[in-house]
C-alpha positions, 0 to 999 in steps of 0.5 A, a space after each residue: 797226868 793227862 785227862 780227856 776234856 770235852 769242849 763244845 764249838 760255840 758256833 754249831 755245838 759239835 763236840 771236840 775232846 782234847 787230851 791235856 794236863 789235868 792241872 790247867 785251869 780253863 777260863 772260857 771258850 770263845 768264838 774269837 781269840 781274846 786280846 793278849 792271849 797267845 794260842 797254840 794249835 791243838 796238835 802242838 804242845 799247848 801246855 805253855 800257851 795261854 790257849 788252844 785254837 781248835 778247827 771244829 771238825 778236825 780230828 779231835 771233833 766227834 761227828 761233823 763239824 762246821 770248820 770254824 776256829 774257836 778258842 779254849 782260854 786257859 786262866 792267865 796270870 800276871 804278877 800273881 793276879 788273874 787277867 781279865 781279858 777285853 773281849 772285843 764286842 763283835 758287830 752281831 752282839 752289839 746292841 741295836 738301839 732304834 731311837 726313831 719313835 
């Protein structure tokens, strides 16, 4: 059974709706791809992928979008254990230490 599921773009907040299998378990929506995850296009069959690459502003997006890519990540298992991805730290998210005092 497929259901419509809505996702917010992490860049601008626009909403995209994907028709997807109700049994898929979402892990997260991220601005960057997760290491080790393989992504399918939102227009392809993505039920067997690790996640979906979404273009904000494409036809599944309500209203205007920003045109940036973002990623829907499904829960992924290996040997019966849920994988916890290494999320790379983007330069703009890094701590900013100023040791000059």
